[in-house]
Each structure stands twice: as structure tokens, then as C-alpha cells.
C-alpha positions as CSV (number, residue, x, y, z in Angstrom):
1,M,-24.8,-12.2,10.5
2,T,-25.0,-9.1,12.4
3,P,-22.5,-6.0,11.7
4,E,-20.9,-6.5,14.8
5,A,-19.8,-10.0,14.2
6,A,-19.1,-9.0,10.5
7,I,-16.7,-6.3,12.1
8,D,-15.3,-8.7,14.4
9,L,-14.6,-11.0,11.7
10,F,-12.7,-8.1,9.3
11,K,-10.7,-7.2,12.5
12,E,-9.7,-10.4,13.1
13,L,-8.9,-11.1,9.3
14,V,-6.6,-7.9,9.5
15,M,-4.9,-8.7,12.4
16,F,-4.2,-12.5,11.2
17,A,-2.7,-10.7,8.1
18,L,-0.5,-8.6,9.8
19,L,0.8,-11.3,11.9
20,V,1.7,-13.4,8.7
21,M,3.2,-10.5,7.0
22,T,5.2,-9.1,9.9
23,P,8.3,-11.5,10.1
24,F,8.7,-11.1,6.1
25,L,8.4,-7.3,6.0
26,A,10.5,-6.7,8.6
27,V,13.6,-8.9,7.3
28,I,13.1,-7.8,4.0
29,L,13.3,-4.1,5.2
30,V,16.5,-4.7,6.9
31,V,18.2,-6.3,4.1
32,G,16.8,-3.5,1.9
33,L,18.8,-1.2,4.5
34,I,21.9,-3.1,4.6
35,M,22.1,-3.4,0.7
36,S,21.2,0.5,0.4
37,L,24.2,1.2,3.3
38,L,26.5,-1.1,1.0
39,Q,25.7,0.7,-2.0
40,S,26.3,3.8,-0.6
41,V,29.6,3.1,1.0
42,T,30.7,1.2,-2.6
43,S,29.1,3.9,-4.8
44,I,27.9,0.9,-6.7
45,Q,24.6,2.3,-8.1
46,E,23.0,-1.6,-9.6
47,Q,19.5,-2.3,-9.0
48,T,20.0,-6.1,-9.2
49,L,22.3,-6.0,-6.1
50,T,19.5,-5.1,-3.7
51,F,16.8,-7.4,-5.5
52,V,18.9,-10.5,-5.6
53,P,19.6,-10.8,-1.9
54,K,16.0,-9.6,-0.8
55,L,14.6,-12.7,-2.8
56,A,17.1,-15.1,-1.5
57,V,16.5,-13.8,2.0
58,L,12.7,-14.0,1.4
59,A,13.1,-17.8,-0.1
60,L,14.9,-18.7,3.1
61,L,12.6,-17.3,5.3
62,L,9.8,-18.9,3.9
63,I,11.4,-22.0,4.2
64,V,12.3,-21.8,7.6
65,L,8.9,-20.4,8.5
66,A,6.5,-22.6,6.5
67,P,5.6,-24.9,9.6
68,W,4.4,-21.9,11.5
69,L,3.2,-20.2,8.6
70,L,0.7,-23.2,7.7
71,R,-0.1,-24.4,11.4
72,N,-1.2,-20.8,12.0
73,L,-3.2,-20.5,8.4
74,S,-4.7,-23.8,9.2
75,E,-6.0,-22.5,12.6
76,F,-7.5,-19.7,11.1
77,A,-9.3,-21.5,8.4
78,I,-10.7,-24.1,11.0
79,Q,-11.8,-21.1,13.4
80,C,-13.6,-19.2,10.5
81,I,-15.3,-22.7,9.3
82,T,-16.3,-23.3,12.5
83,R,-17.9,-19.9,12.8
84,M,-19.5,-20.3,9.9
85,G,-21.4,-23.3,11.3
86,V,-22.5,-21.3,14.1
87,M,-23.5,-18.3,12.4
88,G,-25.7,-20.4,9.7
89,S,-28.0,-22.2,12.9
């Protein structure tokens, strides 16, 4: 494996990880901001008030995005396995 191929593979891996995690992080960020705003307005300082909605929204989002996530993960795995076969010969 050449250094250029290793760098290219690492770059694709990082970009793929960002692609997969961005929807989850964005939704959790929005829910956290909304809950923080709600806590500020109501003066309720309970730690579980922010944790439980984030967890519920994350579980719902995981169920909704599961087909997209599995399709992307399988395509990336097939691409990596195919690339291994080419590098070995």
C-alpha cells in the first residue's frame, strides 16, 4: 500500500464518519438547545430534563434512519473489501 492510497483511504473513512454522524449530532444539538431554552424560561434546573428528550429523539431518529444507515455502511464495507482485493494483487 502506498502512502497516497493510505491517505486516500483515511480521508474517505473520516468523510464517511462525518456523513453518518451529522444527522444525529445536528438533531441532538437542536433538541439540547430547545431544552436549555425551556429550562431558562421556566427556571427548572433538572439535569434529567435535558437527557431524557435527547435519548428519546435519538432512539426515534435511529429507527427512522436505520435503512439509510445500513445501506451506506454496507456500501462502504463493500467498497473497502473490493479495494483490499485490488491492493493485494
